C-alpha positions as CSV (number, residue, x, y, z in Angstrom):
1,M,-53.0,12.2,-25.3
2,A,-50.7,14.1,-23.0
3,D,-50.8,17.8,-22.2
4,L,-47.6,19.9,-22.1
5,I,-48.4,22.9,-19.8
6,V,-46.0,25.8,-19.2
7,I,-47.0,28.2,-16.5
8,S,-44.9,31.3,-16.4
9,F,-44.5,33.5,-13.4
10,D,-43.0,37.0,-12.9
11,N,-41.2,35.8,-9.7
12,E,-39.5,32.7,-8.3
13,K,-41.6,32.6,-5.2
14,D,-44.9,32.1,-7.1
15,A,-43.2,29.6,-9.4
16,E,-41.8,27.6,-6.4
17,G,-45.2,27.6,-4.7
18,A,-46.9,26.4,-7.8
19,Y,-44.2,23.7,-8.3
20,E,-44.8,22.4,-4.8
21,K,-48.6,22.6,-5.3
22,V,-48.4,20.5,-8.5
23,Q,-46.5,17.8,-6.6
24,E,-49.3,17.8,-3.9
25,L,-51.9,17.5,-6.7
26,Q,-50.1,14.5,-8.0
27,G,-50.4,12.9,-4.6
28,D,-54.1,13.8,-4.5
29,L,-54.6,12.2,-7.9
30,I,-55.8,15.5,-9.5
31,V,-53.0,15.2,-12.0
32,E,-51.0,12.3,-13.2
33,L,-47.5,13.4,-14.3
34,S,-45.1,12.1,-16.7
35,G,-42.8,15.1,-16.2
36,L,-42.4,18.1,-14.0
37,A,-39.8,20.8,-13.9
38,L,-39.2,24.2,-12.3
39,V,-37.4,26.5,-14.7
40,K,-35.7,29.7,-13.5
41,V,-34.2,32.3,-15.8
42,D,-31.8,34.6,-14.0
43,E,-31.3,38.3,-14.8
44,Q,-28.5,37.4,-17.1
45,G,-30.7,35.1,-19.1
46,K,-29.1,31.8,-17.9
47,T,-31.6,29.0,-17.4
48,H,-31.7,26.8,-14.3
49,V,-33.8,23.6,-14.3
50,E,-35.0,21.6,-11.2
51,H,-37.0,18.5,-11.2
52,P,-38.3,16.4,-8.3
53,G,-36.5,13.2,-9.3
54,A,-37.5,9.8,-7.8
55,A,-38.7,11.4,-4.6
56,G,-41.3,13.3,-6.6
57,N,-43.2,10.1,-7.6
58,I,-43.2,11.1,-11.3
59,G,-43.8,8.3,-13.7
60,L,-40.8,8.7,-16.0
61,G,-39.6,5.6,-17.8
62,A,-36.3,5.8,-19.7
63,A,-38.0,6.8,-23.0
64,G,-40.5,9.1,-21.3
65,G,-37.7,10.8,-19.3
66,A,-35.6,11.3,-22.4
67,L,-38.7,12.8,-24.2
68,F,-39.5,15.2,-21.3
69,G,-35.9,16.2,-21.0
70,T,-35.7,16.9,-24.7
71,L,-38.9,18.9,-24.6
72,I,-37.4,21.0,-21.8
73,G,-34.2,21.5,-23.7
74,I,-36.1,22.5,-26.9
75,L,-38.3,25.0,-25.1
76,F,-35.5,26.6,-23.1
77,F,-32.4,25.6,-25.0
78,V,-30.7,23.8,-22.2
79,P,-29.3,20.2,-22.1
80,F,-31.3,18.0,-19.8
81,F,-31.0,14.3,-18.8
82,G,-27.6,14.1,-20.5
83,L,-28.8,14.4,-24.1
84,V,-26.3,15.7,-26.6
85,F,-28.1,18.8,-28.0
86,G,-26.1,19.8,-31.1
87,G,-27.4,17.2,-33.5
88,L,-30.6,16.6,-31.6
89,I,-32.0,20.0,-32.3
90,G,-31.7,19.9,-36.0
91,A,-32.9,16.3,-36.3
92,L,-36.0,16.8,-34.2
93,F,-37.3,20.2,-35.2
94,A,-38.8,18.9,-38.5
95,G,-40.8,16.3,-36.6
96,I,-41.7,18.6,-33.7
97,D,-43.1,21.3,-36.0
98,K,-45.8,18.7,-37.0
99,T,-46.9,18.3,-33.3
100,G,-48.3,20.7,-30.7
101,L,-44.7,21.9,-30.1
102,N,-44.7,23.9,-33.3
103,S,-42.8,27.2,-33.6
104,E,-45.8,29.2,-32.4
105,F,-46.0,27.3,-29.1
106,R,-42.2,27.6,-28.7
107,S,-42.3,31.4,-29.4
108,Q,-45.1,31.9,-26.8
109,V,-43.0,30.0,-24.2
110,K,-39.8,32.0,-25.1
111,E,-41.7,35.3,-24.8
112,S,-43.3,34.4,-21.4
113,V,-40.2,33.0,-19.7
114,S,-37.6,35.6,-20.2
115,A,-34.8,36.9,-18.0
116,G,-35.9,37.3,-14.4
117,K,-38.9,35.0,-14.8
118,S,-39.7,31.5,-13.9
119,A,-41.9,28.7,-15.1
120,V,-43.4,25.3,-14.1
121,V,-43.4,22.8,-16.9
122,I,-45.9,20.0,-16.5
123,Y,-46.2,17.0,-18.7
124,A,-49.5,15.4,-17.7
125,V,-51.2,12.2,-18.9
126,K,-54.4,12.8,-16.8
127,L,-55.7,16.0,-15.4
128,T,-58.9,17.1,-13.6
129,E,-58.8,20.6,-15.1
130,D,-61.2,22.4,-12.8
131,K,-59.5,21.3,-9.6
132,F,-56.1,21.8,-11.1
133,A,-56.9,25.3,-12.3
134,A,-58.5,26.3,-8.9
135,A,-55.5,25.0,-7.0
136,L,-53.0,27.0,-9.1
137,A,-55.0,30.2,-9.5
138,P,-53.5,31.9,-6.3
139,F,-50.1,31.8,-7.9
140,N,-51.1,34.1,-10.8
141,G,-49.3,32.3,-13.6
142,K,-49.8,32.6,-17.3
143,V,-50.7,29.3,-18.8
144,I,-49.5,28.1,-22.2
145,K,-50.8,24.6,-23.1
146,T,-50.5,22.2,-26.0
147,S,-51.2,18.5,-26.4
148,L,-49.3,15.6,-27.9
149,S,-51.1,12.6,-29.3
150,E,-49.8,9.2,-28.6
151,E,-48.6,9.1,-32.2
152,D,-46.6,12.3,-31.7
153,E,-45.0,11.0,-28.5
154,K,-44.1,7.7,-30.2
155,A,-42.6,9.5,-33.2
156,L,-40.6,11.8,-31.0
157,I,-39.3,8.9,-28.8
158,H,-38.4,7.0,-32.0
159,D,-36.5,10.0,-33.2
160,L,-34.7,10.3,-29.9
161,A,-33.6,6.7,-30.0
162,D,-31.7,7.5,-33.2
163,Q,-29.8,10.3,-31.5
164,P,-26.4,10.0,-29.7
165,Q,-26.4,9.9,-25.9
166,A,-23.9,11.7,-23.7
């Protein structure tokens, strides 16, 4: 079971601090990441996504990277990791609505990460919740969390494999 955690912030400074802290927590073995991204939505509503890449020591394989990229894209409607989004959205929403990424979760994320706000998106396979929460508490973020079972992940990865790549 993996946890998808979106922590929204009212300003970029807190989001950037939390993003850096999550990377430290990965090194301290408090969290084991399969994906990490910093999402900034400017005042015009345009979304910008940063991720640590290879230097961030994030365990993304090809399928896992495509899945995390798709999750980011679906939550924030931005293409990520080169996926073609037009056909992908329609094909995946039916399957996604059966997982923790249902429309209620997506709506909560959309409401929390609007123009002028930022978020840290964490895809964790292991998490020491008390230490993780204590480390991120000073940044004053709003946490939105859901879980994906191994079956959900496999089904989504299977659905991705059937989609065209850019």
